[in-house]
Every structure is written in structure tokens, then in C-alpha cells.
C-alpha positions in Angstrom: 109.5 78.0 102.1 109.1 81.8 101.8 109.2 83.1 98.2 110.0 86.7 97.9 110.9 89.5 95.5 112.8 92.6 96.5 114.7 95.3 94.6 115.6 97.6 97.4 115.4 95.3 100.4 112.1 95.9 102.2 110.4 92.7 101.1 113.6 90.7 101.7 113.8 92.2 105.3 110.2 91.0 105.9 110.9 87.6 104.5 114.0 87.2 106.6 112.2 88.3 109.8 109.5 85.7 109.2 112.1 83.0 108.4 113.9 83.7 111.6 110.7 83.0 113.5 109.4 80.0 111.6 112.7 78.3 110.6 111.7 78.4 106.9 114.1 79.0 104.1 113.7 82.1 101.9 113.8 81.7 98.1 114.4 84.8 95.9 112.0 84.9 92.9 114.7 86.6 90.9 117.0 83.5 91.1 114.1 81.1 90.2 113.5 83.2 87.1 117.1 83.3 86.1 117.5 79.6 86.6 114.4 78.8 84.7 113.1 76.8 87.7 109.3 76.5 87.4 108.6 73.6 89.7 108.4 74.1 93.5 107.8 71.5 96.1 106.8 72.2 99.7 107.4 69.3 102.0 104.5 68.1 104.2 103.8 70.3 107.2 105.9 73.2 106.1 104.6 76.7 105.6 104.4 78.2 102.1 104.7 82.0 102.3 105.0 84.7 99.7 106.3 88.3 100.4 105.9 90.8 97.6 106.1 94.6 97.1 103.0 96.4 95.9 103.3 97.6 92.3 100.5 99.9 91.0 97.9 98.5 93.5 98.8 94.9 92.5 101.5 92.3 91.9 104.9 92.9 90.2 105.0 91.7 86.5 107.9 89.3 87.3 105.6 87.4 89.6 102.6 87.4 87.3 104.8 86.1 84.5 106.2 83.4 86.8 102.8 82.2 87.8 102.0 81.6 84.1 104.6 78.8 84.1 105.1 77.5 87.6 103.8 74.3 89.2 103.7 74.3 93.0 103.3 71.0 94.7 102.3 70.9 98.4 103.2 67.5 99.6 100.9 65.8 102.0 98.9 68.1 104.3 99.2 70.4 107.2 100.5 73.4 105.3 100.0 77.0 106.3 100.0 79.3 103.3 100.3 83.0 103.8 100.9 86.1 101.7 102.5 89.4 102.9 102.4 92.6 100.9 104.8 95.4 101.6 103.7 98.9 100.5 104.3 102.6 101.0 101.3 104.7 100.0 98.6 102.0 99.8 98.3 98.3 99.2 95.5 98.7 96.7 94.0 95.4 95.6 97.1 93.3 95.9 95.7 90.9 98.5 92.7 89.8 96.5 94.8 89.8 93.4 97.3 87.5 95.0 94.6 85.1 96.2 93.1 85.0 92.7 96.4 84.6 90.8 97.9 82.0 93.1 94.5 80.2 93.1 95.1 79.5 89.4 98.1 77.3 90.3 96.3 75.6 93.2 97.5 77.8 96.1 94.9 79.3 98.4 96.3 81.5 101.2 95.0 80.9 104.7 95.7 84.5 105.5 96.9 87.6 103.7 98.7 90.5 105.4 100.2 93.9 104.5 103.0 96.0 106.2 103.5 99.6 105.4 107.1 100.9 104.9 108.8 103.5 102.8 107.3 104.2 99.4 110.3 104.2 97.1 108.5 105.3 93.9 110.9 108.2 93.6 109.3 109.9 90.6 106.5 110.8 93.1 107.8 110.5 96.6 110.6 112.4 98.4 113.2 110.1 99.8 115.9 112.5 101.1 114.3 112.9 104.5 116.2 110.3 106.5 114.0 110.8 109.7 110.8 110.3 107.8 112.2 107.2 106.2 113.2 105.8 109.5 109.8 106.4 111.0 108.2 104.6 108.1 110.7 101.7 108.6 109.9 101.5 112.3 106.2 101.4 111.5 106.7 98.6 109.0 108.9 96.7 111.4 106.2 96.9 114.1 103.6 95.7 111.7 105.9 92.9 110.6 106.3 91.7 114.2 102.5 91.6 114.6 102.2 89.7 111.4 104.8 87.2 112.5 102.8 86.5 115.7 99.8 85.7 113.6 101.8 83.5 111.3 103.2 81.6 114.3 99.7 80.9 115.5 98.8 79.9 112.0 95.8 82.2 112.0 93.3 81.7 109.2 90.9 84.0 107.5 92.9 87.2 108.0 92.9 89.7 105.1 92.2 93.3 104.3 89.6 94.8 102.0 90.4 96.1 98.6 91.1 99.8 98.6 89.6 100.6 95.2 87.0 99.4 92.8 88.1 96.7 90.4 87.8 99.0 87.4 90.3 101.4 89.0 92.7 98.5 89.8 92.5 97.3 86.2 93.3 100.8 85.0 96.3 101.0 87.4 97.6 97.6 86.1 97.2 98.9 82.5 99.2 102.0 83.3 101.9 99.9 85.0 102.2 97.8 81.8 102.3 101.0 79.7 105.2 102.6 81.6 107.4 99.5 82.0 109.3 100.5 78.8 113.0 100.6 79.4 113.5 103.5 77.0 112.3 105.7 79.9 115.6 105.2 81.8 118.3 107.7 81.4 122.0 107.2 82.0 124.5 109.9 82.8 127.5 108.5 81.1 129.9 111.0 82.8 128.7 110.0 86.3 128.6 106.3 85.5 131.6 104.4 87.0 131.0 101.2 85.1 130.7 99.0 88.1 128.0 96.8 86.5 125.9 96.5 89.5 122.8 97.6 87.6 123.3 94.7 85.1 124.0 92.1 87.8 121.0 93.0 89.9 118.4 93.3 87.2 115.9 90.5 87.8 115.0 90.2 84.1 118.5 90.6 82.8 117.3 93.7 80.8 120.6 95.4 81.2 124.0 94.4 79.8 127.4 96.1 80.0 128.7 97.4 76.7 132.1 99.2 76.5 131.9 99.6 80.3 128.5 101.2 80.4 125.0 99.8 80.9 122.6 99.3 78.0 119.0 98.3 78.3 118.5 95.5 75.8 114.9 94.5 76.5 111.9 96.6 75.7 110.2 96.1 79.0 111.3 95.3 82.6 109.4 94.7 85.8 110.1 98.4 86.8 111.5 97.5 90.2 113.9 100.5 90.0 116.6 98.5 91.6 119.1 99.8 89.0 118.0 103.4 89.9 118.1 103.1 93.7 121.2 101.0 94.0 123.5 102.9 91.6 126.4 104.1 93.7 127.1 107.0 91.4 123.4 108.1 91.0 124.0 107.8 87.3 120.6 106.3 86.4 117.4 108.3 86.3 113.8 107.4 85.7 111.2 110.0 85.1 113.2 112.6 87.0 113.2 110.6 90.2 116.7 111.5 91.1 115.5 114.8 92.3 113.8 113.0 95.1 116.7 110.7 96.1 117.4 107.0 96.3 116.4 104.5 98.9 117.7 101.1 100.0 116.5 99.3 103.2 119.3 99.6 105.7 118.6 96.4 107.5 119.5 93.9 104.8 122.4 92.8 102.6 121.3 92.8 99.0 122.7 90.4 96.5 124.0 91.6 93.2 
């Protein structure tokens, strides 16, 4: 089983590539949350992998909330547990955080990895340079292949050091929680075509369609920016990010 979360496709791409090599099934965290499924069972001998994007040097809020409720049962023995972080600028302290948070539910990763792709935090990073994006994708793809080789060998003890002191990581997490307010999204009602994709893809169902237009109905979201990046009319903005463009990984088919 490979549990993953992906708003714009990069982590899904990595999960799919690993699954092709290992024969595991991929499980989208978004669907588990929507279905209220908080019990996972991994049959004896199977891998248990997790692929997550890096949010503010750590884990996405949707995963942290899920770990507060989930029970993960590893049947029997001979499991290989691994964690893969995808990131753009830096991976921060996500690997040590993942080991700590999953340890609370009885999962201890044999190895933890990180693969660098495009940083799609559009309020800060320029995404209109297709060549630069492609180079970043190619880098991440190469790193993913190397990670897969290690997973296939069931290597243990692999990880990477934290990139910042714990106090700075805590400050980054606090800032993340502070800016997750949905009131920061802006809708251009004239550009909006009313397709409803933003509402369908929102992992926390924070968006509903009213009179043919999206409306944010929850105070906070996980701030994946899926609604922003995937809007076909570029009608949704967050903190002026539209000036830097949108990004979706070109290698995967994203579900609504």
C-alpha cells in the first residue's frame, strides 16, 4: 500500500512510479478523508509507503489531522515501511516530522527519502518558465528512480538531516496554520466558467458551488492550492500568485 496526497500531480507521479516497480496499490489520502475511513490494514509481507508534498518545512495539515484518528494495522511481519517527500525549494524537517508523527500510530519507517521537483508555491515562485519547470521535473524523475532502486532493495536506515533548527520549523508550522484561512482566496467572477472543478477536487470539501460559482464555506483548508493551479480559466487567485502562473505535473491524470 502506498498512501499519497497530491494536489497538482507531483506526489501522485512519484507514488505511481513506485507502485509500478513494487506492485503495490496506491491509495489517495483525499478519498480516505472523504469516506471517513480511519482504519488501514497492510497484509503480511507488503510494503507500506507514504508519499507526501512538503508544506512549510513539514507535513500537510490534511495528513496531520488524519493521523489524529487513524489506526494502521500491519498484519504479521516482513513489512518494509518507507516515506518519500516531494519538495521544490527545500524539504525542511519533513522527514523527522514524519517519523515522529507516524510513530504515534505505531508506524516506524525503515527509510525516508526526498525528491526535488518544481516548487509550485506560486505566491513566491515563478512558474511560467516551461524549460525551467521541465528541468526541475527531470531532476525529480531521476531522484525518484534512484529512490525506487533503494526501495526495491528494502534498504534500511536511509534518511536526510533536518535543514533547520526545531524552533524555526515550529515557527514555519505556526505560519502555515495562520495563513490557511480560505478568506485569502480571490475569485474573478467574470473569468469563472462555473465548471465546478475547484469544488470537486478540494480534499477538504471547503468549496461548494452556489449559483454556478464557487464559494469557500470552511474557514481553513489544507492550502494545497489545487483549486488555484487547476482552474482552467485562471479565475482563482491566492496572494497574487496568478502573476507567477499555474502548474500541474504533465505526467499524471488527476482525478476531480
